[in-house]
VOKEKE-935877 format. One line per field, with one value per atom (N, C-alpha, C, CB): residue number from 0; residue in three letters; atom name; z, x, y. Coordinates in Angstrom, 2 decimals. Atoms other than C-alpha are relative to their C-alpha. Glycine has a CB too. Layout:
k	[NUM, ...] $
r	[ALA, ...] $
a	[CA, ...] $
up	[Z, ...] $
east	[X, ...] $
north	[Y, ...] $
This chain:
k	[0, 0, 0, 0, 1, 1, 1, 1, 2, 2, 2, 2, 3, 3, 3, 3, 4, 4, 4, 4, 5, 5, 5, 5, 6, 6, 6, 6, 7, 7, 7, 7, 8, 8, 8, 8, 9, 9, 9, 9, 10, 10, 10, 10, 11, 11, 11, 11, 12, 12, 12, 12, 13, 13, 13, 13, 14, 14, 14, 14, 15, 15, 15, 15, 16, 16, 16, 16, 17, 17, 17, 17, 18, 18, 18, 18, 19, 19, 19, 19, 20, 20, 20, 20, 21, 21, 21, 21, 22, 22, 22, 22, 23, 23, 23, 23, 24, 24, 24, 24, 25, 25, 25, 25, 26, 26, 26, 26, 27, 27, 27, 27, 28, 28, 28, 28, 29, 29, 29, 29, 30, 30, 30, 30, 31, 31, 31, 31, 32, 32, 32, 32, 33, 33, 33, 33, 34, 34, 34, 34, 35, 35, 35, 35, 36, 36, 36, 36, 37, 37, 37, 37, 38, 38, 38, 38, 39, 39, 39, 39, 40, 40, 40, 40, 41, 41, 41, 41, 42, 42, 42, 42, 43, 43, 43, 43, 44, 44, 44, 44, 45, 45, 45, 45, 46, 46, 46, 46, 47, 47, 47, 47, 48, 48, 48, 48, 49, 49, 49, 49, 50, 50, 50, 50, 51, 51, 51, 51, 52, 52, 52, 52, 53, 53, 53, 53, 54, 54, 54, 54, 55, 55, 55, 55, 56, 56, 56, 56, 57, 57, 57, 57, 58, 58, 58, 58, 59, 59, 59, 59, 60, 60, 60, 60, 61, 61, 61, 61, 62, 62, 62, 62, 63, 63, 63, 63, 64, 64, 64, 64, 65, 65, 65, 65, 66, 66, 66, 66, 67, 67, 67, 67, 68, 68, 68, 68, 69, 69, 69, 69, 70, 70, 70, 70, 71, 71, 71, 71, 72, 72, 72, 72, 73, 73, 73, 73, 74, 74, 74, 74, 75, 75, 75, 75, 76, 76, 76, 76, 77, 77, 77, 77, 78, 78, 78, 78, 79, 79, 79, 79, 80, 80, 80, 80, 81, 81, 81, 81, 82, 82, 82, 82, 83, 83, 83, 83, 84, 84, 84, 84, 85, 85, 85, 85, 86, 86, 86, 86, 87, 87, 87, 87, 88, 88, 88, 88, 89, 89, 89, 89, 90, 90, 90, 90, 91, 91, 91, 91, 92, 92, 92, 92, 93, 93, 93, 93, 94, 94, 94, 94, 95, 95, 95, 95, 96, 96, 96, 96, 97, 97, 97, 97, 98, 98, 98, 98, 99, 99, 99, 99, 100, 100, 100, 100, 101, 101, 101, 101, 102, 102, 102, 102, 103, 103, 103, 103, 104, 104, 104, 104, 105, 105, 105, 105, 106, 106, 106, 106, 107, 107, 107, 107, 108, 108, 108, 108, 109, 109, 109, 109, 110, 110, 110, 110, 111, 111, 111, 111, 112, 112, 112, 112, 113, 113, 113, 113, 114, 114, 114, 114, 115, 115, 115, 115, 116, 116, 116, 116, 117, 117, 117, 117, 118, 118, 118, 118, 119, 119, 119, 119, 120, 120, 120, 120, 121, 121, 121, 121, 122, 122, 122, 122, 123, 123, 123, 123, 124, 124, 124, 124, 125, 125, 125, 125, 126, 126, 126, 126, 127, 127, 127, 127, 128, 128, 128, 128, 129, 129, 129, 129, 130, 130, 130, 130, 131, 131, 131, 131, 132, 132, 132, 132, 133, 133, 133, 133, 134, 134, 134, 134, 135, 135, 135, 135, 136, 136, 136, 136, 137, 137, 137, 137, 138, 138, 138, 138, 139, 139, 139, 139, 140, 140, 140, 140, 141, 141, 141, 141, 142, 142, 142, 142, 143, 143, 143, 143] $
r	[MET, MET, MET, MET, THR, THR, THR, THR, LYS, LYS, LYS, LYS, LEU, LEU, LEU, LEU, THR, THR, THR, THR, LYS, LYS, LYS, LYS, GLU, GLU, GLU, GLU, GLN, GLN, GLN, GLN, TYR, TYR, TYR, TYR, GLU, GLU, GLU, GLU, ILE, ILE, ILE, ILE, ALA, ALA, ALA, ALA, LYS, LYS, LYS, LYS, LEU, LEU, LEU, LEU, VAL, VAL, VAL, VAL, ILE, ILE, ILE, ILE, LYS, LYS, LYS, LYS, THR, THR, THR, THR, VAL, VAL, VAL, VAL, ASN, ASN, ASN, ASN, LYS, LYS, LYS, LYS, TYR, TYR, TYR, TYR, PHE, PHE, PHE, PHE, GLU, GLU, GLU, GLU, THR, THR, THR, THR, ASP, ASP, ASP, ASP, CYS, CYS, CYS, CYS, ARG, ARG, ARG, ARG, LEU, LEU, LEU, LEU, LYS, LYS, LYS, LYS, SER, SER, SER, SER, ARG, ARG, ARG, ARG, LYS, LYS, LYS, LYS, MET, MET, MET, MET, ASN, ASN, ASN, ASN, ILE, ILE, ILE, ILE, VAL, VAL, VAL, VAL, ARG, ARG, ARG, ARG, PRO, PRO, PRO, PRO, ARG, ARG, ARG, ARG, MET, MET, MET, MET, TYR, TYR, TYR, TYR, ALA, ALA, ALA, ALA, SER, SER, SER, SER, LYS, LYS, LYS, LYS, LEU, LEU, LEU, LEU, ILE, ILE, ILE, ILE, ARG, ARG, ARG, ARG, ASP, ASP, ASP, ASP, LEU, LEU, LEU, LEU, SER, SER, SER, SER, GLY, GLY, GLY, GLY, MET, MET, MET, MET, ASN, ASN, ASN, ASN, LEU, LEU, LEU, LEU, GLU, GLU, GLU, GLU, ASP, ASP, ASP, ASP, ILE, ILE, ILE, ILE, GLY, GLY, GLY, GLY, SER, SER, SER, SER, MET, MET, MET, MET, PHE, PHE, PHE, PHE, GLY, GLY, GLY, GLY, LEU, LEU, LEU, LEU, THR, THR, THR, THR, HIS, HIS, HIS, HIS, GLY, GLY, GLY, GLY, THR, THR, THR, THR, VAL, VAL, VAL, VAL, ILE, ILE, ILE, ILE, HIS, HIS, HIS, HIS, SER, SER, SER, SER, ILE, ILE, ILE, ILE, SER, SER, SER, SER, THR, THR, THR, THR, VAL, VAL, VAL, VAL, ASN, ASN, ASN, ASN, SER, SER, SER, SER, ASP, ASP, ASP, ASP, ILE, ILE, ILE, ILE, GLU, GLU, GLU, GLU, ILE, ILE, ILE, ILE, SER, SER, SER, SER, PRO, PRO, PRO, PRO, LYS, LYS, LYS, LYS, PHE, PHE, PHE, PHE, ARG, ARG, ARG, ARG, ARG, ARG, ARG, ARG, TYR, TYR, TYR, TYR, TYR, TYR, TYR, TYR, PHE, PHE, PHE, PHE, GLU, GLU, GLU, GLU, LEU, LEU, LEU, LEU, LYS, LYS, LYS, LYS, ALA, ALA, ALA, ALA, LEU, LEU, LEU, LEU, ILE, ILE, ILE, ILE, GLU, GLU, GLU, GLU, ASN, ASN, ASN, ASN, SER, SER, SER, SER, GLU, GLU, GLU, GLU, TYR, TYR, TYR, TYR, TYR, TYR, TYR, TYR, SER, SER, SER, SER, LYS, LYS, LYS, LYS, THR, THR, THR, THR, SER, SER, SER, SER, VAL, VAL, VAL, VAL, ALA, ALA, ALA, ALA, SER, SER, SER, SER, ALA, ALA, ALA, ALA, THR, THR, THR, THR, HIS, HIS, HIS, HIS, LYS, LYS, LYS, LYS, TYR, TYR, TYR, TYR, ASN, ASN, ASN, ASN, VAL, VAL, VAL, VAL, MET, MET, MET, MET, ASP, ASP, ASP, ASP, GLU, GLU, GLU, GLU, ILE, ILE, ILE, ILE, TYR, TYR, TYR, TYR, LYS, LYS, LYS, LYS, LEU, LEU, LEU, LEU, LEU, LEU, LEU, LEU, VAL, VAL, VAL, VAL, THR, THR, THR, THR, LYS, LYS, LYS, LYS, SER, SER, SER, SER, GLN, GLN, GLN, GLN, GLY, GLY, GLY, GLY, GLU, GLU, GLU, GLU, LEU, LEU, LEU, LEU, GLY, GLY, GLY, GLY, ILE, ILE, ILE, ILE, ILE, ILE, ILE, ILE, LEU, LEU, LEU, LEU, ASN, ASN, ASN, ASN, LYS, LYS, LYS, LYS, ILE, ILE, ILE, ILE, LYS, LYS, LYS, LYS, GLN, GLN, GLN, GLN, GLN, GLN, GLN, GLN, GLN, GLN, GLN, GLN] $
a	[N, CA, C, CB, N, CA, C, CB, N, CA, C, CB, N, CA, C, CB, N, CA, C, CB, N, CA, C, CB, N, CA, C, CB, N, CA, C, CB, N, CA, C, CB, N, CA, C, CB, N, CA, C, CB, N, CA, C, CB, N, CA, C, CB, N, CA, C, CB, N, CA, C, CB, N, CA, C, CB, N, CA, C, CB, N, CA, C, CB, N, CA, C, CB, N, CA, C, CB, N, CA, C, CB, N, CA, C, CB, N, CA, C, CB, N, CA, C, CB, N, CA, C, CB, N, CA, C, CB, N, CA, C, CB, N, CA, C, CB, N, CA, C, CB, N, CA, C, CB, N, CA, C, CB, N, CA, C, CB, N, CA, C, CB, N, CA, C, CB, N, CA, C, CB, N, CA, C, CB, N, CA, C, CB, N, CA, C, CB, N, CA, C, CB, N, CA, C, CB, N, CA, C, CB, N, CA, C, CB, N, CA, C, CB, N, CA, C, CB, N, CA, C, CB, N, CA, C, CB, N, CA, C, CB, N, CA, C, CB, N, CA, C, CB, N, CA, C, CB, N, CA, C, CB, N, CA, C, CB, N, CA, C, CB, N, CA, C, CB, N, CA, C, CB, N, CA, C, CB, N, CA, C, CB, N, CA, C, CB, N, CA, C, CB, N, CA, C, CB, N, CA, C, CB, N, CA, C, CB, N, CA, C, CB, N, CA, C, CB, N, CA, C, CB, N, CA, C, CB, N, CA, C, CB, N, CA, C, CB, N, CA, C, CB, N, CA, C, CB, N, CA, C, CB, N, CA, C, CB, N, CA, C, CB, N, CA, C, CB, N, CA, C, CB, N, CA, C, CB, N, CA, C, CB, N, CA, C, CB, N, CA, C, CB, N, CA, C, CB, N, CA, C, CB, N, CA, C, CB, N, CA, C, CB, N, CA, C, CB, N, CA, C, CB, N, CA, C, CB, N, CA, C, CB, N, CA, C, CB, N, CA, C, CB, N, CA, C, CB, N, CA, C, CB, N, CA, C, CB, N, CA, C, CB, N, CA, C, CB, N, CA, C, CB, N, CA, C, CB, N, CA, C, CB, N, CA, C, CB, N, CA, C, CB, N, CA, C, CB, N, CA, C, CB, N, CA, C, CB, N, CA, C, CB, N, CA, C, CB, N, CA, C, CB, N, CA, C, CB, N, CA, C, CB, N, CA, C, CB, N, CA, C, CB, N, CA, C, CB, N, CA, C, CB, N, CA, C, CB, N, CA, C, CB, N, CA, C, CB, N, CA, C, CB, N, CA, C, CB, N, CA, C, CB, N, CA, C, CB, N, CA, C, CB, N, CA, C, CB, N, CA, C, CB, N, CA, C, CB, N, CA, C, CB, N, CA, C, CB, N, CA, C, CB, N, CA, C, CB, N, CA, C, CB, N, CA, C, CB, N, CA, C, CB, N, CA, C, CB, N, CA, C, CB, N, CA, C, CB, N, CA, C, CB, N, CA, C, CB, N, CA, C, CB, N, CA, C, CB, N, CA, C, CB, N, CA, C, CB, N, CA, C, CB, N, CA, C, CB, N, CA, C, CB, N, CA, C, CB, N, CA, C, CB, N, CA, C, CB] $
up	[0.69, 112.84, 0.32, 0.14, -0.31, 112.47, 0.49, -1.26, -0.37, 114.13, -1.01, 1.03, 1.10, 112.30, 0.80, -0.82, -0.21, 112.55, -0.39, -0.96, 0.50, 112.49, -1.52, 0.63, 1.73, 109.18, -0.76, -0.81, 0.89, 107.84, -0.12, 0.57, -0.14, 109.22, -1.03, 1.61, 0.63, 107.74, -1.61, 0.68, 1.85, 104.10, -0.24, -0.80, 0.64, 104.11, 0.21, 1.44, 0.05, 105.18, -1.57, 1.13, 1.35, 102.41, -1.28, -0.14, 1.07, 99.94, -0.09, 0.24, -0.17, 100.85, -0.55, 1.30, 0.10, 100.60, -1.56, 1.03, 1.45, 97.08, -0.81, -0.37, 0.83, 95.75, -0.14, 0.46, 0.03, 96.91, -0.98, 1.13, 0.86, 95.31, -1.62, 0.38, 1.66, 92.03, -0.43, -0.29, 0.51, 91.66, 0.29, 0.55, -0.25, 93.08, 0.70, -1.31, -0.70, 95.70, 1.41, -0.51, -1.35, 98.94, 0.32, 0.93, -0.03, 98.99, 1.13, -0.07, -1.63, 102.68, 0.33, 1.23, 0.19, 101.90, -0.17, -1.29, -0.26, 102.73, -1.47, 2.13, 1.30, 98.96, -0.94, -0.70, 0.84, 96.12, -1.34, 0.12, 1.20, 93.59, -0.56, 0.12, 0.50, 91.27, -0.13, -1.69, -0.27, 91.34, 1.48, -0.30, -1.34, 95.06, 0.29, 0.93, -0.37, 95.02, -0.77, -1.04, 1.08, 91.84, 0.98, -1.73, -0.60, 93.92, 1.20, 0.17, -0.99, 97.02, -0.14, 0.45, 0.66, 95.23, -0.21, -1.20, 0.21, 94.19, 0.98, -0.82, -1.57, 97.66, 0.53, 1.21, -0.91, 98.91, -0.51, -0.06, 0.63, 96.35, 0.61, -1.51, -0.60, 96.96, 1.12, -0.07, -1.00, 100.46, 0.41, 0.53, -0.20, 100.31, -0.53, -0.70, 0.91, 97.75, 0.81, -1.40, -0.46, 99.30, 1.12, -0.06, -1.41, 103.04, 0.55, 0.65, -0.67, 103.29, 1.03, 0.48, -0.85, 105.55, -0.32, -0.13, 0.57, 105.94, -0.32, 1.29, 0.56, 104.70, 0.65, -0.53, -0.86, 107.77, 0.52, 0.64, -0.44, 108.66, -1.14, 0.14, 0.87, 105.35, -0.48, -1.32, 0.08, 105.32, 1.45, 0.52, -1.11, 108.80, -0.55, 1.28, 0.14, 107.31, -0.77, -0.41, 1.26, 104.74, 0.82, -1.47, -0.29, 106.92, -0.37, -0.47, 1.24, 104.67, 0.59, -1.44, -0.69, 105.23, -0.37, -0.26, 0.97, 104.30, -1.40, 0.83, 1.16, 101.93, -1.35, 0.42, 1.12, 100.20, -0.52, 0.59, 0.38, 100.35, -1.24, 1.27, 1.06, 98.40, -1.25, 0.25, 1.46, 95.62, -0.73, 0.01, 0.50, 95.34, -0.59, 0.94, 0.22, 95.06, -1.59, 1.44, 1.71, 92.00, -0.71, -0.41, 0.48, 90.75, -0.56, 0.73, 0.44, 90.20, -0.70, 1.09, 0.48, 89.04, -1.37, 0.74, 0.68, 86.75, -1.22, 0.81, 0.54, 85.54, -1.06, 1.74, 0.59, 84.85, -0.89, 1.11, 0.87, 83.09, -1.47, 0.76, 1.08, 80.52, -0.74, 0.66, 0.45, 80.00, 0.36, 0.67, -0.13, 79.46, 0.82, -1.52, -0.62, 81.05, 1.61, -0.38, -1.43, 84.71, 0.24, 0.70, -0.18, 84.05, 0.66, -1.16, -0.10, 83.82, 1.57, -1.24, -1.12, 86.60, 1.36, -0.13, -0.92, 88.97, 0.16, -0.64, -0.29, 87.98, 0.08, -1.26, -0.64, 88.29, 1.27, -0.62, -1.60, 91.77, 0.68, 0.76, -0.61, 92.46, 0.19, -0.80, 0.41, 91.26, 1.19, -1.67, -0.94, 93.26, 1.35, 0.10, -1.30, 96.23, 0.42, -0.09, -0.23, 96.05, -0.30, -0.69, -0.30, 95.13, 1.03, -0.84, -1.52, 98.12, 1.15, 0.66, -1.13, 100.57, 1.34, 0.95, -1.37, 103.58, -0.22, 0.61, 0.27, 101.44, -0.33, -1.03, 0.60, 100.02, 1.20, -1.09, -1.40, 103.57, 1.07, 0.79, -1.42, 105.15, -0.50, -0.04, 0.13, 105.79, -0.86, 1.26, 0.87, 103.86, -1.80, 0.08, 1.27, 100.63, -0.43, -0.05, 0.25, 100.98, -0.22, 0.87, 0.10, 101.39, -1.21, 1.24, 1.24, 98.53, -1.11, -0.15, 1.39, 96.13, -0.06, 0.36, 0.36, 97.29, -0.71, 1.30, 0.91, 96.35, -1.53, 0.64, 1.77, 92.95, -0.38, -0.44, 0.31, 92.61, -0.58, 1.30, 0.29, 93.34, -0.94, 1.69, 0.90, 91.48, -1.63, 0.21, 1.45, 88.24, -0.59, -0.14, -0.28, 88.79, -0.18, 1.36, -0.31, 89.42, -1.88, 1.27, 1.18, 85.90, -0.99, -0.28, 0.70, 84.15, -0.13, 0.73, -0.26, 85.42, -0.72, 1.36, 0.41, 84.73, -1.41, 0.27, 1.49, 80.80, -0.31, -0.65, 0.69, 80.83, -0.23, 1.03, -0.13, 80.05, 1.08, -0.83, -1.12, 82.34, -0.35, 0.43, 0.33, 80.50, 0.14, -0.88, -0.36, 80.70, 1.44, -0.56, -1.16, 84.30, 0.67, 0.38, -0.67, 85.10, -0.62, -0.06, 0.48, 83.00, 0.83, -1.46, -1.28, 85.30, 1.48, 0.14, -1.78, 88.77, -0.01, 0.87, -0.04, 87.52, -0.17, -1.35, -0.23, 86.81, 1.48, -1.07, -1.26, 90.00, 1.45, 0.29, -0.92, 92.06, -0.49, 0.17, 0.56, 90.03, 0.39, -1.27, -0.81, 91.58, 1.29, -0.26, -1.69, 95.14, 0.34, 0.92] $
east	[0.71, 109.68, -1.02, 0.51, 1.45, 106.35, -0.21, -0.90, 0.33, 105.08, -0.70, -0.80, 0.79, 103.98, -0.96, 0.78, 1.44, 100.43, -0.27, -0.97, 0.06, 98.98, -0.19, -0.71, 0.65, 97.32, 1.04, -1.06, -1.36, 100.38, 1.08, 0.84, -0.55, 102.12, -0.93, -0.04, 0.65, 99.16, -0.02, -1.44, -0.15, 99.52, 1.59, -0.47, -1.58, 103.17, -0.06, 1.73, 0.20, 102.26, -0.42, -1.20, 1.04, 99.74, 0.89, -1.56, -0.89, 102.04, 1.16, 0.61, -0.73, 104.74, -0.45, 0.16, 0.95, 102.28, -0.11, -1.63, -0.03, 101.32, 0.97, -0.44, -0.93, 104.58, 0.57, 1.02, -0.24, 105.79, -0.62, -0.33, 0.83, 102.72, 0.17, -1.59, -0.58, 103.41, 0.86, 0.53, -1.12, 106.93, 0.38, 1.04, -0.11, 106.72, 1.44, -0.22, -1.04, 109.49, -0.04, 0.71, 0.15, 110.33, 0.96, 0.38, -0.82, 111.42, 0.69, -0.85, -0.64, 112.43, 1.24, -1.05, -1.39, 115.20, 1.07, 0.02, -1.13, 118.40, 1.11, 0.89, -0.24, 119.63, 0.81, -1.44, -0.34, 121.57, -0.50, 1.46, 0.38, 120.01, -1.17, -0.31, 0.96, 117.68, -1.37, 0.54, 1.42, 114.85, -0.60, -0.12, 0.28, 114.80, 0.19, 1.20, -0.15, 116.27, -1.51, 1.86, 1.04, 113.76, -1.16, -0.39, 0.99, 110.71, -0.03, -0.41, -0.14, 112.21, -0.09, 1.10, 0.01, 112.61, -1.26, 0.53, 1.27, 109.04, -1.18, -0.14, 0.74, 107.59, 0.46, 0.31, -0.51, 109.73, -0.78, 1.77, 0.73, 108.10, -1.35, 0.06, 1.20, 104.73, -0.19, -0.52, 0.23, 104.84, -0.17, 0.77, -0.15, 105.91, -1.05, 1.26, 1.17, 103.38, -1.23, -0.15, 1.06, 100.68, -0.24, -0.01, 0.24, 101.13, 0.52, 0.79, -0.65, 103.14, 1.14, -0.85, -0.82, 105.35, 1.45, 0.22, -1.44, 109.13, 0.77, 0.98, -1.29, 112.08, 0.52, 1.05, -0.13, 113.53, -0.69, -0.06, 0.95, 110.42, 0.11, -1.66, -0.09, 110.37, 1.43, -0.76, -1.46, 114.19, -0.06, 1.32, 0.12, 113.55, -0.67, -0.77, 0.57, 111.27, 0.65, -1.06, -0.61, 113.64, 1.60, -0.05, -1.61, 117.05, 0.80, 0.63, -0.73, 117.77, 0.27, -1.22, -0.33, 119.31, -0.91, 1.35, 0.89, 116.93, 0.48, -0.76, -0.73, 119.68, -0.29, 1.21, 0.01, 119.05, -1.42, 0.20, 1.65, 115.09, -0.01, -1.10, 0.19, 115.60, 0.54, 0.72, -0.18, 117.86, -0.82, 0.89, 0.66, 115.20, -1.27, -0.19, 1.16, 112.49, 0.42, 0.08, -0.47, 114.47, -0.11, 1.51, -0.12, 115.30, -1.31, 0.59, 1.29, 111.67, -0.69, -0.74, 0.55, 111.01, 0.34, 0.16, -0.62, 113.61, -0.77, 1.12, 0.33, 112.27, -1.60, -0.47, 1.30, 108.53, 0.31, -1.26, -0.51, 109.90, 0.35, 1.47, -0.88, 111.95, -0.48, 1.68, 0.72, 110.06, -1.24, 0.55, 1.23, 106.93, -0.48, -0.50, -0.01, 107.50, -0.20, 1.55, 0.44, 108.31, -0.90, 0.73, 1.16, 105.69, -1.49, -0.16, 1.25, 103.20, 0.08, 0.19, -0.29, 104.63, -0.39, 1.56, 0.20, 104.39, -1.69, 0.81, 1.68, 100.66, -0.95, -0.67, 1.14, 99.21, 0.20, 0.25, 0.08, 100.75, -0.47, 1.68, 0.09, 99.65, -1.59, 0.70, 1.35, 96.09, -0.38, 0.07, 0.36, 96.15, -0.37, 1.01, -0.02, 96.73, -1.40, 1.36, 1.41, 94.05, -1.30, -0.01, 1.33, 91.63, -0.46, -0.31, 0.09, 92.06, -0.84, 1.24, 1.20, 89.27, 0.86, -1.08, -0.47, 91.52, 0.66, 1.34, -0.63, 93.41, -1.08, 1.06, 1.08, 90.03, -0.64, -1.14, 0.31, 88.74, 0.94, -0.58, -1.07, 91.95, -0.44, 2.29, -0.01, 92.05, 1.06, 0.08, -1.20, 95.24, -0.85, 1.63, 1.04, 92.86, -0.57, -0.85, 0.49, 90.89, 0.73, -0.66, -0.47, 93.08, 1.18, 0.34, -0.59, 95.24, -0.90, 0.66, 1.17, 91.85, -0.02, -1.97, 0.32, 90.96, 1.53, -0.66, -1.26, 94.76, 0.35, 1.25, 0.17, 94.42, -0.81, -0.35, 0.96, 91.28, 0.80, -0.84, -0.43, 92.69, 1.48, 0.29, -1.39, 95.85, -0.55, 1.05, 0.29, 93.92, -0.95, -0.80, 0.67, 91.79, 1.14, -0.72, -1.63, 95.42, 0.03, 1.83, -0.70, 96.51, -0.91, 0.24, 1.06, 93.32, 0.03, -1.29, 0.17, 93.44, 0.95, 0.10, -1.12, 96.82, 0.07, 1.06, 0.26, 95.89, -0.64, -0.60, 1.28, 93.21, 0.72, -1.47, -0.19, 93.56, -0.21, -0.88, 0.39, 92.87, -1.54, 0.88, 1.28, 89.54, -0.93, 0.00, 0.40, 88.81, -0.21, 0.49, 0.00, 89.57, -1.00, 0.99, 1.28, 86.83, -0.89, -0.12, 1.11, 84.32, -0.17, 0.09, -0.08, 84.74, -0.31, 1.74, 0.58, 84.81, -1.04, 0.92, 1.55, 81.60, -1.02, -0.31, 1.08, 79.79, 0.12, 0.13, 0.39, 80.99, -0.60, 1.18, 0.88, 79.48, -1.10, 0.34, 1.34, 76.53, -0.93, 0.13, 0.54, 75.94, -0.02, 0.53, -0.01, 76.42, -1.32, 1.10] $
north	[1.39, 93.33, -0.26, -1.19, 0.14, 92.43, -1.40, 0.30, 1.23, 89.40, -1.20, 0.29, 0.84, 86.32, -0.50, -1.19, 0.39, 85.48, -1.61, 1.02, 0.97, 82.34, -0.25, -0.43, 0.37, 82.92, -0.02, 1.15, -0.01, 83.65, -1.26, 1.15, 1.34, 80.60, -0.81, -0.58, 0.98, 78.40, 0.42, -0.18, -0.11, 80.02, -0.28, 1.91, 0.42, 79.35, -2.06, 1.04, 1.46, 75.61, -0.55, -0.35, 0.41, 75.54, 0.23, 1.11, -0.29, 77.06, -1.13, 1.45, 1.14, 74.48, -1.40, -0.09, 1.24, 71.51, 0.28, -0.01, -0.04, 72.62, -0.06, 0.88, 0.12, 73.52, -1.66, 1.03, 1.44, 69.90, -0.77, -0.55, 0.98, 68.31, 0.22, 0.21, -0.46, 70.36, -0.56, 1.26, 0.57, 69.64, -1.73, 0.91, 1.31, 66.11, -0.29, -0.74, -0.02, 66.98, 0.24, 0.75, -0.39, 68.33, 1.34, -1.28, -1.46, 72.07, 0.12, 1.29, -0.29, 72.00, -0.73, -0.50, 0.81, 69.50, 0.97, -1.01, -1.11, 71.08, -0.70, -0.13, 0.69, 70.63, 1.00, -0.44, -0.86, 72.41, -0.64, 0.32, 0.49, 70.19, 0.78, -1.40, -1.22, 72.41, -0.89, 0.86, 0.36, 70.02, 0.27, -1.47, -0.13, 70.69, 1.92, -1.16, -1.82, 74.58, 0.68, 0.91, -0.82, 75.75, -0.08, -0.81, -0.23, 74.65, 0.86, -1.01, -1.24, 76.34, 1.50, -0.06, -1.31, 79.48, 0.76, -0.16, -0.12, 79.64, -0.09, -0.75, -0.31, 78.91, 1.18, -1.11, -0.93, 81.47, 1.46, -0.01, -0.93, 84.01, -0.22, -0.11, -0.08, 82.92, 0.29, -0.83, -0.18, 82.86, 1.46, -0.65, -1.69, 86.47, 0.78, 0.62, -0.49, 87.38, -0.15, -0.85, 0.56, 85.36, 0.35, -1.13, 0.18, 85.79, 1.40, -1.37, -0.95, 88.95, -0.08, 0.52, 0.28, 87.19, 1.16, -1.66, -0.97, 89.24, -1.19, 1.17, 1.06, 87.38, -0.62, 0.40, 0.78, 86.50, -1.49, 0.76, 1.13, 84.54, -1.17, 0.60, 1.36, 82.68, -0.66, 0.29, 0.44, 82.41, -1.57, 1.84, 1.12, 80.23, -1.11, 0.43, 1.02, 78.11, -1.12, 0.33, 0.47, 76.82, -0.34, 1.38, 0.06, 77.24, 0.87, -1.00, -1.26, 80.20, 1.44, 0.39, -1.26, 83.59, 1.01, 0.47, -0.60, 86.43, 0.88, 0.87, -0.11, 87.16, -0.84, -0.26, 1.13, 83.94, 0.36, -1.77, -0.03, 84.63, 0.85, 0.73, -0.87, 88.03, -0.79, 1.40, 0.77, 86.05, -0.79, -0.79, 0.82, 83.58, 0.76, -1.01, -1.11, 86.18, 0.63, 1.42, -0.88, 87.95, -0.82, 0.64, 0.88, 84.78, -0.38, -0.69, 0.24, 83.87, 1.14, -0.41, -0.92, 87.23, 0.27, 0.91, 0.20, 87.08, -1.26, -0.18, 1.39, 83.29, 0.92, -1.59, -0.13, 84.78, 1.25, 0.19, -1.16, 88.02, -0.73, 0.80, 0.17, 85.75, -1.57, 0.07, 1.49, 82.03, 0.10, -1.39, 0.15, 81.23, -1.66, 0.26, 1.19, 77.62, 0.88, -1.08, -0.31, 79.52, 0.64, 0.51, -0.63, 81.75, -0.53, 0.35, 1.07, 78.97, -0.55, -1.45, 0.65, 77.47, 1.02, -0.44, -1.12, 80.65, 0.22, 1.42, -0.35, 81.43, -1.21, 0.94, 1.47, 77.76, -0.22, -1.64, 0.61, 77.20, 1.32, -0.64, -1.13, 80.76, 0.07, 1.14, 0.51, 79.71, -1.17, -0.68, 1.00, 76.73, 0.38, -0.86, -0.72, 78.30, 1.02, 0.92, -0.86, 81.10, -0.40, 1.11, 0.57, 78.73, -0.78, -0.62, 0.85, 76.74, 0.31, 0.03, -0.71, 76.72, 0.95, -1.63, -0.45, 77.50, 1.72, -1.27, -1.24, 80.84, 0.77, -0.01, -1.02, 82.32, 0.45, -0.65, -0.80, 82.85, 0.75, -0.91, -0.48, 84.23, 1.58, -0.53, -1.40, 88.00, 0.67, 0.52, -0.56, 88.24, 0.17, -1.45, -0.21, 87.25, 0.82, -0.48, -1.37, 89.93, 1.12, 0.34, -1.02, 92.31, 0.16, 0.23, 0.03, 91.31, 0.21, -1.17, -0.12, 91.16, 1.62, -0.77, -1.13, 94.80, 0.63, 0.75, -0.66, 95.69, -0.26, -0.43, 0.63, 94.03, 0.54, -1.45, -1.08, 96.11, 1.20, 0.43, -1.62, 99.17, 0.25, 0.80, -0.05, 98.42, 0.18, -1.68, 0.26, 97.71, 1.24, -1.52, -1.01, 100.94, 1.10, -0.14, -0.85, 102.85, -0.06, -1.29, 0.27, 101.26, 0.74, -1.57, -0.13, 102.21, 1.67, -0.73, -1.34, 105.85, 0.85, 0.24, -0.70, 106.64, 0.46, -0.74, -0.29, 106.59, 0.97, -0.87, -0.95, 108.98, 1.20, 0.34, -1.83, 112.85, 0.75, 0.78, -0.49, 115.13, 0.25, 1.23, 0.28, 115.60, -1.04, 0.12, 0.80, 112.30, -0.30, -0.58, 0.12, 112.18, 0.59, 0.28, -0.83, 114.95, -0.45, 1.52, 0.57, 113.01, -1.24, -0.23, 1.30, 109.94, 0.54, -0.72, -0.61, 112.18, 0.65, 1.09, -0.50, 113.98, -1.29, 1.16, 1.02, 110.51, -0.53, -1.23, 0.35, 109.32, 1.08, -0.67, -0.92, 112.49, -0.06, 1.41, 0.14, 111.84, -1.06, -0.11, 1.16, 108.36, -0.07, -1.01, 0.19, 109.37, 0.34, 1.01] $
């Protein structure tokens, strides 16, 4: 089990604050009402995606088990695939957090950016033939 860092904790607090403001609710309340549950699900996924916190630590922030956090993340993933409205919620919230002054200065943001760039490069390269990859590799070698 990894140790929760101060940076992860601060990101989680920022996510909760942003989600609460966005949905005009308090997702930390112990409730089964959808106007609280759905924001809590989005907060759980965003905390996981933006801080890398483990499921148990996320659960403890809301008084939930790690199994409930897994269910929340899975539900939001399904929402994003199926519904444009829920996809918009997620990406608007994510953008608000990523563009915040605090988050943009964190080591997590830097690592996430590097990962996203590497992921995009990978997606571009897997579509290329061997011949095209050879040409790209030669161009890279020439620039060194």
